[in-house]
C-alpha positions as CSV (number, residue, x, y, z in Angstrom):
1,M,-8.4,-12.9,-22.7
2,K,-11.3,-9.7,-22.8
3,T,-10.4,-7.4,-20.1
4,T,-13.3,-4.6,-19.9
5,A,-13.1,-1.2,-21.3
6,A,-13.7,0.4,-17.8
7,H,-10.8,-2.3,-16.5
8,D,-8.3,-1.0,-19.2
9,E,-9.2,2.5,-18.5
10,K,-9.1,2.5,-14.8
11,I,-5.2,1.0,-15.1
12,A,-4.3,3.9,-18.1
13,K,-5.6,6.4,-15.7
14,M,-3.8,5.3,-12.5
15,S,-0.8,6.9,-11.6
16,F,2.6,4.7,-11.5
17,A,3.9,6.8,-8.4
18,S,1.1,5.7,-6.5
19,V,1.8,2.2,-7.5
20,Y,5.1,2.1,-6.9
21,P,5.6,2.4,-3.5
22,H,3.2,-0.6,-3.5
23,Y,6.0,-2.7,-6.0
24,V,9.0,-1.8,-3.2
25,T,7.1,-2.6,0.0
26,K,5.8,-6.2,-1.8
27,V,9.5,-7.0,-2.3
28,Q,11.2,-6.1,0.4
29,S,8.9,-7.4,2.5
30,K,9.7,-10.9,0.7
31,G,13.5,-10.3,1.3
32,R,14.3,-9.2,-2.2
33,T,15.9,-5.4,-2.9
34,K,14.4,-1.8,-4.0
35,K,17.9,-2.1,-5.9
36,E,16.6,-5.9,-7.8
37,L,13.1,-4.1,-8.4
38,H,14.9,-1.0,-10.1
39,E,16.6,-3.5,-12.1
40,V,13.6,-5.7,-13.0
41,I,11.9,-2.3,-14.4
42,E,14.7,-1.1,-16.0
43,W,14.8,-4.9,-18.1
44,L,10.9,-4.1,-18.7
45,T,11.2,-0.7,-19.8
46,G,14.4,0.8,-20.5
47,F,14.4,2.8,-17.6
48,D,17.2,3.6,-15.4
49,N,17.1,4.5,-11.7
50,K,17.3,8.4,-12.5
51,K,14.4,8.6,-14.9
52,L,12.6,6.4,-12.9
53,Q,12.8,8.8,-10.2
54,A,11.7,11.7,-13.0
55,L,8.8,9.5,-13.9
56,I,7.4,9.5,-10.4
57,K,8.3,13.2,-9.3
58,E,6.1,13.7,-12.6
59,K,2.9,11.6,-11.7
60,V,2.8,10.1,-14.5
61,T,0.3,7.6,-15.4
62,F,0.7,4.1,-16.1
63,E,-0.5,5.1,-20.2
64,E,2.5,7.7,-20.4
65,F,4.6,6.0,-18.4
66,F,4.1,2.8,-20.8
67,K,4.3,5.4,-23.8
68,R,7.6,6.7,-23.0
69,A,9.4,2.9,-22.4
70,K,10.8,1.0,-24.6
71,L,9.7,-3.1,-23.7
72,N,12.0,-5.2,-24.0
73,P,11.9,-7.3,-27.0
74,N,12.0,-9.9,-24.9
75,A,9.0,-9.0,-22.7
76,H,6.6,-11.3,-24.6
77,L,8.7,-14.8,-22.8
78,I,6.8,-12.9,-19.6
79,T,3.6,-15.6,-19.6
80,G,1.6,-17.1,-16.8
81,T,-1.1,-15.3,-14.5
82,I,-1.7,-12.6,-12.8
83,C,-4.5,-10.9,-10.8
84,G,-7.3,-13.9,-12.4
85,Y,-5.5,-13.2,-16.0
86,R,-2.9,-14.8,-18.5
87,V,-0.6,-12.4,-19.4
88,E,-0.2,-13.3,-23.3
89,E,-3.6,-13.4,-23.8
90,I,-5.0,-9.8,-22.8
91,E,-5.8,-7.9,-25.8
92,N,-5.3,-4.6,-24.7
93,S,-1.5,-3.6,-25.1
94,L,-1.4,-1.1,-22.3
95,T,-3.0,-3.5,-20.0
96,R,-1.4,-6.4,-20.8
97,K,2.5,-4.2,-20.3
98,A,1.2,-3.4,-16.7
99,R,0.6,-6.8,-16.4
100,Y,4.0,-7.8,-17.7
101,M,5.1,-5.7,-14.7
102,D,2.9,-6.6,-12.3
103,K,4.4,-10.3,-13.1
104,L,8.1,-9.5,-12.7
105,I,7.5,-7.8,-9.7
106,D,5.6,-11.1,-8.2
107,E,8.3,-13.6,-9.3
108,L,10.9,-11.0,-7.9
109,A,8.7,-11.3,-4.2
110,K,8.5,-15.2,-4.6
111,G,12.3,-15.5,-5.0
112,R,12.2,-16.4,-8.2
113,K,16.2,-16.6,-9.7
114,M,16.8,-12.6,-11.5
115,E,18.3,-14.5,-14.6
116,K,14.6,-16.3,-14.8
117,I,13.2,-13.0,-14.2
118,L,15.0,-11.2,-16.9
119,R,14.3,-14.1,-19.4
120,S,17.9,-14.8,-19.6
121,P,18.5,-17.3,-22.6
């Protein structure tokens, strides 16, 4: 699926620190924990809690966030619709990675089992 250049640029320049509190609020309001959120983020990016907090403090953009991430080799198994886009069809690599994160957090908030979210065999 094709996103617009302006849309991709907006995501690239957005600060991860500005979005992170919304992730926390979303999962906690649905009865999930910050620890579970961090587990999902670590699975996708390889960032443990200490590294994640450092990136938040540094106010890195999503572009820099995913540049430093070591994307999970099973990330391609994340499929479905998020924000009106099928994640597996998003052509821009950075936008697709950001939507992977959105999709995982959405699944966490919806009560999906952790082993399903983390694409365990």
